[in-house]
N, C-alpha and C positions, 0 to 999 in steps of 0.2 A: 886480739883486736877487738874484743867484743863485750869486755870484764865489766863495762860499767853500766849494758846492753838492758834488757828484758829482753825473754824470747820465746817464742810463739815455737812448741814444741811439737812432730808430730813422726810418730814406730811405723816402719812402715817393714813388713815382714815379705818377705822376698823365697819361692822355693829353692833351696840347694842343690848345684851339680851333682849328681850323681858317680860321673867318670872325675871327679877333683876330688870330691874328702867318701873315699868309698865305706869308712866305717859308722855314717851316717847314714839313718833310712831313708824310703826313699822320699818319707815326706818329710824331710830337719826342712832347716827356716835358717836364713838372713838373719839378722838384727842389727837396721841400721837407724841410728839416730837424727833427722834433719831438724835444724835451729835456725826457723828466721829469726833473723831480727825487728823487734817492735820496735818502732817508732813512739816516742812520749813527744807529746803534744801541751803544755802548759797555757789554761786559759783563763783570762777572768769572766766571772758572768754576763757581762757585757759585750768578750769577745764571743762567748759563744750565743749569744741572741742576736751578735752580727752575724755572724755567718750563718745560722738556722734561717734568718730569714731571706738570706741569698740564696743558699742552697737545698732547701726542703724541697724533696720532688714532688710529697703529698699541696705544697702551699702552689709549684708552681704546672701542675698537673691542675688545680682547682682554678686558678689565674682563666685558665683557657675557658671554662664555661661563660665567665664573663663577654669573651667575643664570640662566642656562638651564641649566648642570649641576646646580643647587638646583630648579630647577624640574621635574628630569627625576627626583628623588629625590622630590617632594611627586605624582607622575604616577601613578610607580611601585606608589602605596600602596594605588593608588584602586583598588577593585573592578570588576569587569567590569560594564558599564551592562547591564540590563535592554533583553531583545529583544519588543516590544509590535507583533503583525500583525494587521491587518483585514484579510479578502477573504471568497471568493466567496460576493458580494453579488450579489445579485440583484434584478434593476430593474423585474421581475414580478411580481405577487400568483398564488401558484398557488389554483386552484379546488378546493373538496374539497367533502365534504356531510358532515351530521351525522349523530346517530345514528340521524333518524327518515328519512334518504336527500334533504335539501334541502340545498339548493346552498348553500354557504358560501365567503367570502373566508377564506384564510390569510394570515397576515402573512410580509412581505420574506423572504426567506432571507440572513445571514451569517454568517462565525465571528469567533468575539476569540477569539487564543493570547498568554500569556503566558511568559516564560523568562525563566531565570537562568545564568550560569553559576555554580560552586561549586567553587575549587579545595580541594581535600584534602593538597596537599604545602605550602603557606601556600608559594608558587613569587610571589610580589608582596612580603611583607616581605623575601627571598630576594635579587629583585629589585632592592631599594631598597636591601640593602646594597651590592650592585655598582654603584647611581649612588651612593653615598657613598664609595667610593672613588674613581669617575670622577671625583665632584669635586676628591676632591686631588692628585687629578693635571690636572687641569685651572687649578688653585691653583698647582702645580709650572707648567705650561709659561708660565701668565704673570709667574712670578717670573726665568723662564728666557729667556723674552722682552724683560723688562724689563734682565736684564744681560748682553745681547745689543746692545742699540741703545746702552743707557748706555756700554758700549764702544764704539762707534762713534762715539758723539757724543765721550767723548773724544778719539780717534783723531783726529776733528776738530779739535777744539779745539787740539792738540796741531800737527796742520799748517798750522791757520790759524794761531797762533804761532810759528812758524818762517817761515812762510813772509809774518807780516808782516815782521818782521825781514831777510827777506831780501830784499824789495825797498827796503825802505831804504837798503839797505849797495849794492844797484843805482842807485838814484836818483841815491843821494850818488856815484858812482862816473859814471854817465851826465851830470850835473852837472858835475864836475870836467872829464873828457873836451871836452862840448860848453865849456865856457869856453878848455881849449886848442886846436880849430878853428878856435876864433873868432880866439884871439892869433896860431896861427900861420898861417891864412890871410890874417890883415892883416899879416905879414913876409913868405910868401911873393909879397905884391901889392906890397913895397916890395922882393923880393930879398934879405932877411935870410936866407929858408932854403929849401930844393929842394923840387922837386914829390913825390919819394919820401918826404918827411919828414910833408908833408899828407897824404900818402895812407897814411901807417901807422898818425897818430890817426883819419881818415877810416874803416879800414875795423875800427879799435881799435872804434869808435863805434857803426858799423853791427854788431860783432857782440854788444856791450852791449845793444842798438834790441831783437835778434831775442833774445839770453836776457830781457829783460823780457818782451816776451811771451808767452814759453815762461812762464815764473812764473806771470803772471796769467790763462793760461787755465787752469793749476793753482789759483790761488787763487781764481777761479770757481766750479769745481768742488767743491771744499770751504764756499764759500758759496752755492753749490745745496744741498748735502747738509746744514749745519746747518741750511738755512731750513726742506726738508722734516721734519725732525726737531724744529725748537720750531713748525712750522703757523705761521710768518713771511708775511708775501706779498712778493712780487718786488723790488718797489721799496726793501726793506729790506735796508739792507749792516751787516753784525755783525762789529762790532771788537771781538775779545778783549783786557780788559786783562790787560799781560804781570804777572804774581807771583811773587813770588820765593819757590819751593818748595823745601823741605831734606829729600830724599830721602831715607831710611832705608842704613844700610849693609848689606852686605849680609852681612858676617860675625854683625849681630845676628840675622840669620834662619836660623832651626835648619829643615833639610828636610823630616826629619820632623815637626815641627811643621805645617809648612804643612801635607804630606796630609793627615795627621791631620784641622786644620781643611777640609781641600777635602773629603773624604769624609761631612765632618758637612754641609759649608754647600750642597754645586752641588746647584740643583735639578734640574740633568738626571736626577745620578744620584738624584737623591731621585724624582723620577718613574718611572725604570726602575725602581726598589727595589718605589713602588706597581704599577706594571704586577706584575709578579708574584703580590701580595695581591688586584690586580683578577681576575688567570686562578683565583687558590682561590675567588675567593668567586664567581665561573663556571663553575668544575669542580659547586659545591652548590648550584649554582643550574642548567645543565644536569639535572644527578640531578632536579633537583624537576621538570622539564618533563615525565622519562619517567614520572612520576605521573599516573594518569588525571584529566582533570580529569570533573566531573560536570554534568550540565543536566539541573535543574530546572524544570518548564513544569506549567502549564493552560492547559484549550481547554475554549470554549464555541461549542455548535454550534445554532444556531435555526433551525429547521424545515428541518436537511441532510439527516433521515436519516428512519429511518421512528418518532424520537421529535421534538415538536416544539422541543424544547430538551433538548441534549445537554450534559454538565459528564464531563470528561475531567481525569487528570492524566498528564504524559508522565516520563521518565527516559531520556539519554539519557549515554555515556560517548567520553569524546574525549580520545584515549592521542599523544601527544606522543612522537618518538624521542628528542631532547636529545641535541647534538651536545658527548659526556659525549670521547670519543676526543681528536679535533682540540684541546678543550680544557685537556688534559691537556700535547700536544705543547705550545700555546703555551706553558705556563708552563714546561718542563720549555726551552724556547728563549729563555725571558725572562731565565732563570735565567743560562743562558750567556752570554748578551751583559752580563747587570747585572757579570761574574766581567769580560769583555773590556773596560767601562767606568771601572772601579776600577783598571785596570793601566793605560787610556790615559789616565785624570788624572794617576797619577803620573807618569808619564812626560811628561806637559806638565809639568807642575810644576818638575822635576828641567830641562827645557826652559828654559822662562822664568826661572829664579833663575840659572842657567849665562850666559843672553847679557844680564839683568842684571848681575851680577857683571862682565859682560866689558865694558859699557859704561860701568859707574861706573867701574871700575878705571883705562880709558884717559882721562877725566875728570878722575881725580886725579891722574895722575900727568901730562896734558898741558896743562889745564886754568889760565885764567889769571886770577887773581881781578881783580875788577871796578876798582880804581883802576889796574891796567897796561894792561887793555884800554882805556880810556878815553885814556890817555896814547897808544895804538898808533893811535884812530882819530880822533888829532889831523892823525896821521903825513899821509895822502894832502893835505890844503890842505898843509904844507908842503914836499913835493915837488912841487906843481903850483908854488908860486910858485918854488921854485929849479927846474922849467925851464923857467920863461917869462922871467926873470932870467939863463937859461945857465949857472946853476951844475951843473947835472950833466945828460949827458946823456939823447939821449931814450931810446936805450938802456936806461940805468939807473931812468930812469924807467919803465918799460915794466916790466923787470921787476919792480920796486918793486908794483907797482899788480896787477899777475897774482899774485905771490906775497900780499899780504893780502886780497885776495876770495879767492881759495880759501883759506885758511887760516881767516877769519870765517866761510865756507859750509862746512867740516871744522866750527870750532867751534858753528853754529848748527845744523847737522844732530845732532852729536851729543850737543845737552842736549835736540832733538826727542827721537833715541832715545832716550834714559836713561826719558825721558818716557813714550814708549811700549813700556819692554820694562818698568816699573813697571806701568804698565797694564795689560800682560800677565798679567803675574805676578801681580795682585788679580783679574784676568776668571777666572785658570785655581785658585783658591783661594777665591772666591765671597763672598770678604769684603773691605773695607777692610781694608789695613795702618796699623794706627795709630805 
């Protein structure tokens, strides 16, 4: 019932029971083969991105930082809690005398104190301003994480499309070589071909099988990556639906406009600029900390001194030094880093644009249209039939197959590179190019 399913397989080795298999040694093993049917899902690039935005666990966790920043703003505006303390409790009653010298029992001794810290510099309001900027930085950090993860997703999509097509090419060549090897093996048994010719084909098939294993290993790595990004189960296999994508000509892309867009759109640059504002607000806050805080308090003491009931008030001063100087140095340091970041972005855009131009021009000059490509894809079957009918030599056949396979791989890799370079250019700009 699973003839058309992909399977995930696990080998289990279990020790055999000696009382059943007496002829085996004590460490003999049963061998079981357990196959788990894998579920294939075919998705377009848009469907994959929509699933990513909804299900990616790193994004879900990062969104919580915005709520944490909101809570920090609310907490910054709250007054310091008043302090209430009870002390000097005496569990024994004192003995005293009245005005006539008679013995009387005095009430138990205890004291009660209430104090409140009062800020004279409105430091809570200034701290709230710092926390608001910190929230804006948190939002930009979330956008930067989204941008980076989307780039990672788009790379995996491009790689999977490339590897899916490459596997088809290798599987086709593998099938043809198996057919040729089977035919030559039959002819070798009748003495129509030499052993060297058969061996040449068998080594070619061995090389193709090795290449297939390498490509599948790479394919499995990108499957793991995309399933991690989409939070999918291990048994799922993602098949990316290939779509016709029209990439814009590099001639329509103005470097100056791209730089201007990037400087206005990049969340990492926006976060760096906001950090400068954060340090400016922090300097104001540190200056507020240098202004003393006053602590006001009242105290009641019963039977703790010469008076049976004592009421008093108190005032205290608490002066913080404030890290004003270090905050100023951090501001200056950040301003330099912002200048460096702007320069990095400009250079990154030029690099990505030049790389995109190179791949685009290569495909424009050397690309094959789909009708010609369809005719070319029929040629391996034609050459295989001619080889089996002895119309062409093995050297001609192998030369063609090697040339066809190499050109097909270059074409698929160039299309992948075009997509990747376009994605890198969009990543550098911070926006989608329409």
